N, C-alpha and C positions, 0 to 999 in steps of 0.2 A: 766283161761287158763294161762299158765306158762310163760315166758319170762325174758329176762334178762335185758331188756328195762327200763331201768326206766322212770317214768309217765311224767316226765318235757319234756323227749325224744317223748312221743307219741305226747304232747302239740305241738311240735317244728316242726314234723312233718307233722300234721293237719294243723297247720299254715304257713307252707312252702306250700303245696297244693295251698290253697286257694290265694296263694299269688300269684304263680305262674299260675294261668286258670285267675285271675284278669290281670296277667300281656301279659298272652297270646290274652283278649278278648280284651283292650285296642288299644292292637299293631294290633290287626286282625280288629278292628274299625277305626282306622286311614290310615290303609295299606285300606280297603276296596277293594273290588270282585276284585283281580288280578291274575296274572298265579304266581306258585312262580318257580322260576329262581334253578338251582341246587347248585347255591353255596349259595342262601339264607337255600333254605335247609340243608346242609351240616353246615353255620354256625351255624343253630339253631338245628342240634343232636351235633356239637361236645358241642355245650354251655347244651343239658343233660343229655347228656355224662359224663360233667363236672362236672354238679351238683351231679349226681348220685352218680361220686366217692367222693365227698366233702363229700356229707351226709353217706356214707360207712366211710369216716376217722373218721365223728363224732361220729358217733357210738359204734367204738373201742374205741374211747374214752373215752367216757360213760359206756361202759362193763369194759374196766378196771378202772374204775374212781372209781365204783360204788364198784367192785365185787376184786379189787388190782389184776388181777388173768389175766395174761398180757395171757397168753396161748389160758385161757378164750376167754379174746379179739378179739386176733389172729384165734380162731376157729370159732366164729359168724360173724367176717368180712366174713372171706372166704366162710360161706356161702351164706350173703347178694348177694356179687360179681358171685357166683355161680345159686343162682336163679335166679340177674339180666338177666345174659346171656344171662341164658336157656330160660325166659321169651321176653327176646330180641329176641331171636331165632326164636319161635316160632308166635311175631309177626308178622314173615315175611310174612308167611303161610296167616292171614289176610288179608297180603297189598294184594298179589297175587291176593286174591273173591275181596279186595276194587276195584282194578284193572280193573276187570274183570266187576263188577259192573258199575261204570262210563263209564267203553266203549260201555259197551251194551245199554247203556241208555243216551249215545253221551252226558253226562254233561260237559259244558266248562269248562274247567280249570280253570277257573277265582273264579268259584261256588265248586269247591272242596274241598278249606281250612275250608270252612264250612262246609260243610256236616263235615269233618273228625274233626270241633272243641265240637261238638254235640257228635257225636261217643264217642268220649277220655271220656266226659263229661257222658253220660251217663255208657260207660265200667268202667267207677271208682268207679260208688255206684255199679253195678250188682257187683263188682268183688270181692270191701266190703264185702257183704251180704254174697256172697260164702265163704270165707275163713272163715269169723266170724265162719259161720255153720261147714264150713268143718272142723275146729280147733275142736269142739264142738264136731263132727260125732267119728274122731278120738281119744281125749281125752277119751272116753263116752268108744268106742267101734273100739278094735285094730284091730279086722279084716276088717276094714274098709278099710287100706292100702292093704288087699293082693285084694279088687276087685277093687283099684283104680287102684293095679303096671298092672292087667290082660286087664282092659279098655285097660291102656294108649302103653301095647305088641300090642293086638288083631291092636291101633287104628294106630300104627307104620304100623302095617303091611299092612292096608289098605292103606295108607298115599302112601307106596308104592308104591303100584298097579294102584294108580290112577294115580302117578305121570303122568304128561307126555301127559295125556289125556284131551283136550277141555273140559272143565265143560257146560253143556247144562243150561243157566239158563233160559231158555222157557221155560222146562219144572219141574224148581225148583216148590215146593211145598209153601210155604211161600207167593213166587213170583204171586202166581195162586191168593190164596189166600185175599192177600194183594187186585189185584183187583178186585177182587169181595168184596170188605169189603168197599170201597171207590171209589164216580170214581174220576178218571185220566186226566186232561188235555192230551191234545198231544205237546204242548208246553212250554216251561220254561218262567217264569214272571220273570228276575232278580232272585234273591235270596230269594224269597217269596216260600212260604211253600204253601200257599192258593189261587186264583184267581178265577175269573168272568169268566164265561162262557156260553152264552147264559141266560144268567137274575140268573143265579143257580150258587153256591159255591162251585167248585170244588178242589182237590189238584193240586197240583205241580209236574209234574216226579220229585223234588228236593225231597217234603216231603217223596216218595215212594224207592228215596235214602237212605233216614237215616231211612227208616225204616226197611230194610232188612242190610242194614251197621250195625246196633242196632241190627236187629236178628243174623246176623252172629259171631259177637262179643258174643255172648249169647253160639253160639257151639265152639268156639273156646275154649271160657272160661271151658267149662266142659274139655276138656285136659289140658290145661296149669296149673292152678289148680292143681290139682291131680302130675302133676309133676312136680311139685316147693314142696311137699311134703314131696318127694322120698329123699330131700337133709336135711331140716330139720323141724321138727316140731312148732319152734315157731311161734307163728303168727304176733307176730314185724316184723319179717322175712322176710315173708312169701308176706304179706300186701305193707310193703314199696318195698319190690325188682318186685314188680307185679307192685306196680304204677308209680314207675320211673320209669318202662321202659314203659307203656303206654303213660305218659306222653309226650315224647318224639315220639309218634308214627307216629303223620303228618308229622314230619320234616322227618324222616324215609322214608315214604311212596312217599315222593316225589321226594327224592335223592334214593330210590333203583327203582321207575315208570323211572325212566328218563334212567338206567340200565339192569331192567328187563330179557332182551333177555340174556346180558350175566351171568347171574348165572341163569341159563336151569334147573341146576340138582339141585339146592340148594333142594329143596322143599326131593327126593331122602335119602339127607341128614338130616335132618328135621326130615324122618321117621325114620328114623336108633338113633333119639338123641332121638326121643317117644321110641321104641322100649328098648335101655339102660337104658331109667330111670323106666318105665314099671318096667324092670328086675330085679334092683335093688329094687324096693320097694318089690316086692315079695320075696325077698332073705333076708328081714332088720333082723329076728329074726333068721337067720341061718350068715350070714356073711351080716355086713356091712360095704360096698363097702367107703373109704375113700375120705370125700367130695375133697382134694385136685387134686384124682383121677378121682374123678365124673368132674370136672374142666377140667384136663385135658385132656380125652374122650373128651366132648361134643367141645371144641376149635378143637381138631383135626379132628376130623370127621367134621367139619365145613369151615376148612380149605382148607382139601382135596376136600372135595364139591365146592367150590369157585377156588381154582386152578383150579380142571380140569372142573368146566364150563368153565374159561376165554382160556384153552385152548381149545376145544372142539370148542366154539363159532363162530371162522370163517370156518371153516373145513363142520360146518353142515349149515354158512348161502354161502356157496360157493355151497353144494351141491342141496340147493335151485334152485339156480340161473342157 
């Protein structure tokens, strides 16, 4: 698999992820179960975004230093930034589903932090495997790009039609399967995943929630990973931009959960982004849309959607009352 990243930067990236997860776990253990405030979520979101941008700066320097080509370094750093923004944007849809799962199971706010932490670790492992397999497939079978593109376009259309509709979690096949597979207690037992009930060991609702969160990430990974291959085929950029977007997912969840109603149109914007990326991928051998143009389109779509959401939110609230 061809990449412009020097070997030492791969080691640095892996080490950085391990350190970040270790620090996150230590902080989580010291704080214990508690409800995350908007201020705390905002501060951690800024930390993760800052670390991601700092890594991109290091990546730019590493490419320039190893190749001596400033233009190439600029292009690769821009690919990372575009990929990071796309993955961060698509993660918003994950967050809305997580919010729905937590609400459905009435998960106390103090326990949600731990669930998301385990979900992030599972997502990192899963996406690393999927990205490496995807890179190999594209390298060996170029036509796979067209399949990815068509899939993203159809997913974007489907997401548009599903936007604004309340999903029915009760009829979710994954939830039905989990309930048949494991006996589940009706009550939480702190942050425990298993508890004793009538002399038998049973799962708590928290274990069911973690399983659903993991399954949800599998579904969304199928959408988001092909999306970044439309920006770059460099496995290092695909992997690092994905993982850095995931690392900040927990903080972003608590930030967006507090103002989810204000961005009620965001799913429409994400649908358009997916459709655009899918079209870009299918046109790759006819016309390659520049990375800077792709970044501009994605930013513009998200900005319009967010501004329009903020403008129409008060009117909708007034109509309901």
